[in-house]
Phi, psi and omega in degrees: 000128180292150179244024180298155180297147175302339177301337178291356180271003179301324180291337178280316186260344179223054181287148173273339182208148183224134171257143181242100181269121184103002175294144182207184177288346175290109189294338184259005172296146186309310182291327177295315179295319177301316178297312182297320180294320178294322176296315183296325182270001176073047180309135188282349183255205185254139186242131184229093171294141182237113177192120184293350183280343189233148173268337182207145175223122176055038177083007181242136180301133180258146183243150186287332183200169175300318182296337182275356181291151180289349178206165173278118183289152175292321189225142174234130172262118186255101180258053181242163174301164189302314182295316178292330179297325177302314179296322181293319178297317178300318180295318179297317178300312184293329182280338181100019174298142186276326183210149176227151170246120180256114188276330194291152167273180178109029184242227185305331185284358184236050169075195186300315181300318179294321179294322177294320178295319179297323178297322177295322179294318177299321181295324177298325183279335188304127176079357180262167175267006183285129176260144185231128172259123183114213356289191183059049192239140180265000171114189184209169180198159177215093186303332183297333180246012179076018180275118179215096183254012172288146187225015171272177190296334180301325184289341177295335184259355184284142182253329182050045182288329184236094176304125185262191184242026179248136168257130178246124177234127185230158171253010175233121183288310181298321179294327179300314180299314180296317179298316181295316183292313179296321179296317179299317180297329182264003177096007177268086187271143183252155177255341174196157179204155179201142168254122187275351179058229181282355175051046180294325181237290181281118183264165174303318182297323180291322177295323176300315179300318179298316181296322179296331179281348184273118182296342181279350186255129178255331184221141176246123181252134184233134166252112190250138170250326177192149182262129175265334180231073186301317181297321179292324177297314180296318178299319178295321179297319178296319180292321178301317181293320179297326180277351184073029178244095187299146168264127176246129190228137161243128181242126174275168175086035178291314183275166176300320178296320179297320180295321178296320179297321179298314182298318181289337184274319186236346185078359178272139180276130175268127180279180178300131183292323180297321181288321177298320178298321179296318179298318179299314179300314185292325186263004178073023177279131182269112186254125178262149182273340181236135182297334179297341182265357185298300181288323175302320177293317178300319179293321177300316181293321179291321181294327183270358185301322184264012174257169175298127186293136178286158178137337179274340180228225182217186187263133168270122174259113182247122189212160172256007185231118177296324179297315178297323179298317180294316180298316182294325177301318179292315182294323178294321178298317180294327182271001180072028180259114180290138174244090193283156170291143179279156182292160179298324179294318178294317180299322179295318179295321179293319180298329178290335181270322193270150173298161184299330184277000177254123182275129176280117184194184173225115007299146181255108181254105180277348168047223186291351181298337184293338183284333177271336180219091184299338181274353184301317181303319181300310185293316182293319180295319180297319179295312183294322182293334180283353182298137182298335181281351185258131176239001178196162182225142172241116179266128182249109178276153178257301179276141173298146183285066181238351178237167188300315184291318179296321178294324178299311182293324176295316179299321178300314180299317179300316182294321178294317180293319179299323185280345184264151173275359178266142183286157179212164177214162182239152174214128177271131172284325170240156188087188184212156186300334185279349189287159190299330183299340179266012181302319181295321179298315180297318180296331179273357180074027178261119184298139173246115189261162195268340182200165179298315180294315180299321181299311180297318182296313183292323177294325175299317177297319180298324177290323180297330181298341180275350183301134181300145179286158176259122181295146177299137183255130177263146176303140181216150178085148179290142177232157181297152174283163177256152173301155184286327184282141176277167177117192183279125172270138178285174185299324181297313180295317182297317181290329177298319179293318179298319179298319177296330180284346180103010177260118186296147175229159180295152171300138188208164172220154176250132181242145180276330182210182184297323180298317178291331176302315180299318180294319178297318179296323179294319180294318181292330168071024177200175178307140186233167171248136175245132180232132176282133178256113182229147181302131173077002183262124177253322181257089189290323185296328181294337180256011179073029183258021177227129175232129188252158169051050178272114192277338184231158175301324179296318179295324179294317180295318179297321178297321179295315179298322180296324178297317180296322179290325183287330185228066183294343182283347184274150175265098182285134174260350182143201184221143174259124180248121185233148172294139176301131180276151174295160182281152177193198177271124182271122177234172177238138170238131180221155174237132173231134176271104181281136182296336181267313191248007178079204185293133181234136180260136176248138176227144175179188174298140186258193184065215178287345182297333183297323178274328183288314186254343182051040180273077185229158175224154185239152173208150181279158183253148357283167189231137176281167177298322179295319178294323178296318178296320178294323178298314178300318184295340181278002182240162175290342177301332181302322180294319178295320181294329180285347181104084187271130177051052173086354178291151179294146177295143181273168183277077182296320177303322178292323177296316178301317179297320179297319180296313182293320179295317180296322180292324176293318177301314180295320181295320183284341177246032185301331182285341185233335181279108182273316181211151173210134182224120174247104184210110004266157163257117181273125176264112185280170179303158186313131178089355185252357173088198180230162180213128179275116183268337177209150182206141175230137180222135179237128179250145178180136181296144179295135182290000000 
């Protein structure tokens, strides 16, 4: 993968001249469509179709070869088959072309032959200054200069009338066309776009970096199938947040089936969805659950950029429908969007305006009163929007803007939002965002959203964009060393390391046989736990290798003998005898080395509950105390730790310290610590600390 600066992408997004290799009289051939689209959009530079069969194509002089062009073009769009594309790339490289787009399929995604062909293409690029988008690429565009090199049918209908402030980068070509066309129809206008295809050279992450450097871009929207440069992606997300340019993401491949589909389609590996979600939370990336919301959210953020940012107050829901008001109240609650009570002064002003049968409140439903006083919505909305508790407004229309009265009420809402420094959005209960009646709203940059649920969700994301960023945490403090040998560490070894790390473990002894178990129990002098230590066994309780609350040395010895009789097939190494730990809240702490993002910490309810309820949350390592507290708060375990139904509160500060220490340990041993599981970790009552009751650790060098 090339490491050239994103500045090298200027020839891709702002070329002065473009050659089209493979253009022909077939209007729907990729290079032909690219040429025709640039002509239709009034591309500001020079266009050179290349094909020895023609003297002219679509009114533009055609040239027999690259060498016959009057100048070396900045960019070449190569719409040829894979084998011919190799020759074309070599010719572009030798001539000094700065960038190429390779459209054809037939590379890594098509078996051994394709991988061999891809290796030849990489070799052509090696050591050259030529940049390549693709292969297997649907193109790129920059509406501000009339550049439109997308070539599926969606691009035939695009107008690019309003160059926007959104950059769209996708790993799906067909989806890019659909997203752009639907977004344009609904007012979500883009300022640049690219499909990275197989990302052999120019990666999605590099295009993001280029977009962040572009003063015309306010928001970057991504459709992701899998990350090839995770560290670069995280770095770009941090920079985006520092610049105040949100990243909005839709990621495919949530399910196992989805991940398999992604791999077969692009050859890119999709990582664990839970871990990707954790990265998004930590880095301030706004992730949408439906691809239909990707560009609408980006458009909402760009439209609201020059308004007072929401987040200090709540949402005013202004509607003519009581039913819509009720639905929105529920959807806003689910999306974490506050719908605040209005002040007494505002309510008094509204009561003076509204008929007696209309209740002044939020949601504010002016209902049938509009038929007796058509100007009432304008006045009531302006009064309510001025309330100090309100920081944004959602106007809910009832009639589609196709008749005079519905257009009047829509125009009133637009004028109130335009006059306010607070942001607003519109939603039609009937009609749809793309219809002509919303043209004035689109021209004014006021978002028109597609559904009640989508409106609440997107406004929730817009509020989330204001959340303060979490500073990157560096590993700190000395941590224990790891044994040199790779493989599974038994519980005794794992707990010894945890104790060195500062996480308490029960007092214990190791016994070679049942007779020594009795002696160990006598030394510990209180009820004990006996655990069988056998080669390769990690989950001892499932094999009957754990016995609890053994009150006498004789009972401990008998439990050890019973384990050997119950599992004669196991190779016993001995027995771990531990003092019974005091009771507390059982949680689980785990470390997994993710191939994309490195060590990740898992927290949740412990014991068998971790598998039964899957009440867990993830965060990347190392982790600050604030991040650890947020991790705990995302689980139901937080309620138990706080003291549920009269139970004493648990020692949460000690748990936070254990999480941060474990995360530092994992970060500093990222190259060798493959897995670590503490289940359960008992969180004792406040002031008494935590205790690791079981532990599994796996060591292995990173592949």
